[in-house]
GUSE-650283 format. One record per residue (C-alpha): residue number from 1; y, x, z negated. Coordinates in steps of 0.1 Angstrom, whole numbers, m for minus. Layout:
<sites>
<NUM,<Y,X,Z>>
...
</sites>
This chain:
<sites>
<1,<m99,87,179>>
<2,<m94,93,143>>
<3,<m113,78,114>>
<4,<m96,73,83>>
<5,<m116,72,54>>
<6,<m102,52,19>>
<7,<m92,67,m11>>
<8,<m119,56,m35>>
<9,<m109,27,m58>>
<10,<m105,29,m93>>
<11,<m128,5,m111>>
<12,<m109,m22,m128>>
<13,<m110,m9,m165>>
<14,<m102,25,m153>>
<15,<m90,39,m187>>
<16,<m61,55,m177>>
<17,<m45,23,m160>>
<18,<m57,6,m195>>
<19,<m36,34,m213>>
<20,<m9,28,m190>>
<21,<m7,m10,m197>>
<22,<m8,m1,m234>>
<23,<18,24,m228>>
<24,<42,m1,m211>>
<25,<39,m27,m236>>
<26,<14,m52,m216>>
<27,<2,m81,m240>>
<28,<m32,m78,m256>>
<29,<m45,m107,m238>>
<30,<m33,m89,m201>>
<31,<m53,m54,m208>>
<32,<m84,m77,m219>>
<33,<m81,m91,m187>>
<34,<m77,m59,m169>>
<35,<m110,m46,m190>>
<36,<m134,m76,m180>>
<37,<m120,m80,m145>>
<38,<m146,m69,m113>>
<39,<m140,m37,m101>>
<40,<m128,m43,m63>>
<41,<m156,m38,m33>>
<42,<m156,m2,m17>>
<43,<m132,m1,11>>
<44,<m149,6,45>>
<45,<m135,36,66>>
<46,<m120,26,98>>
<47,<m117,40,133>>
<48,<m77,48,146>>
<49,<m70,48,183>>
<50,<m60,88,192>>
<51,<m24,70,205>>
<52,<m21,56,173>>
<53,<m30,85,147>>
<54,<2,96,144>>
<55,<20,62,137>>
<56,<m9,53,110>>
<57,<m5,89,94>>
<58,<38,80,91>>
<59,<23,42,75>>
<60,<7,58,50>>
<61,<33,87,45>>
<62,<53,56,39>>
<63,<34,39,9>>
<64,<62,46,m15>>
<65,<94,30,12>>
<66,<87,m4,7>>
<67,<116,m22,m2>>
<68,<111,m56,m26>>
<69,<137,m82,m38>>
<70,<140,m105,m67>>
<71,<128,m106,m102>>
<72,<90,m110,m89>>
<73,<95,m84,m63>>
<74,<89,m102,m31>>
<75,<80,m72,m5>>
<76,<104,m75,25>>
<77,<96,m43,44>>
<78,<101,m7,44>>
<79,<130,12,39>>
<80,<134,31,74>>
<81,<157,56,61>>
<82,<129,69,40>>
<83,<104,58,63>>
<84,<123,87,86>>
<85,<124,112,56>>
<86,<88,106,50>>
<87,<79,112,87>>
<88,<95,146,89>>
<89,<83,159,57>>
<90,<45,150,70>>
<91,<56,168,98>>
<92,<51,138,119>>
<93,<78,135,149>>
<94,<96,100,146>>
<95,<96,91,183>>
<96,<109,57,198>>
<97,<71,46,205>>
<98,<59,55,168>>
<99,<86,38,153>>
<100,<75,6,173>>
<101,<39,14,161>>
<102,<50,18,124>>
<103,<70,m18,127>>
<104,<39,m35,141>>
<105,<21,m17,109>>
<106,<49,m29,85>>
<107,<45,m66,100>>
<108,<7,m68,95>>
<109,<8,m55,61>>
<110,<38,m75,52>>
<111,<18,m106,63>>
<112,<m11,m97,41>>
<113,<10,m89,11>>
<114,<25,m122,13>>
<115,<m7,m142,20>>
<116,<m21,m123,m12>>
<117,<11,m132,m29>>
<118,<7,m169,m20>>
<119,<m30,m169,m32>>
<120,<m20,m152,m62>>
<121,<3,m180,m70>>
<122,<m20,m209,m58>>
</sites>
């Protein structure tokens, strides 16, 4: 069994993020809102079963391989071509079993992303 310790989250008012917002031309009210937003709670470590460790590593390697649609960037799922490349570059053999596990992780993540999106729009 592996243990994944989450990376520390940046505080809401991280100076680097605020500077990036300014550089991208964000309106002053958006920057002020970010500055006053509470920091997210720290993430708890999670245990990953040994049989799923490589699929979890693969999912983490795919962080930049999500496909989005439309002007509002609705998440659609992973780009499987990019996911396969990410696996190989991370030293993970993309077997059929791991791909099935990856798709399970993708479905759960997509559900959470869409739920968060609905909550923000409500």
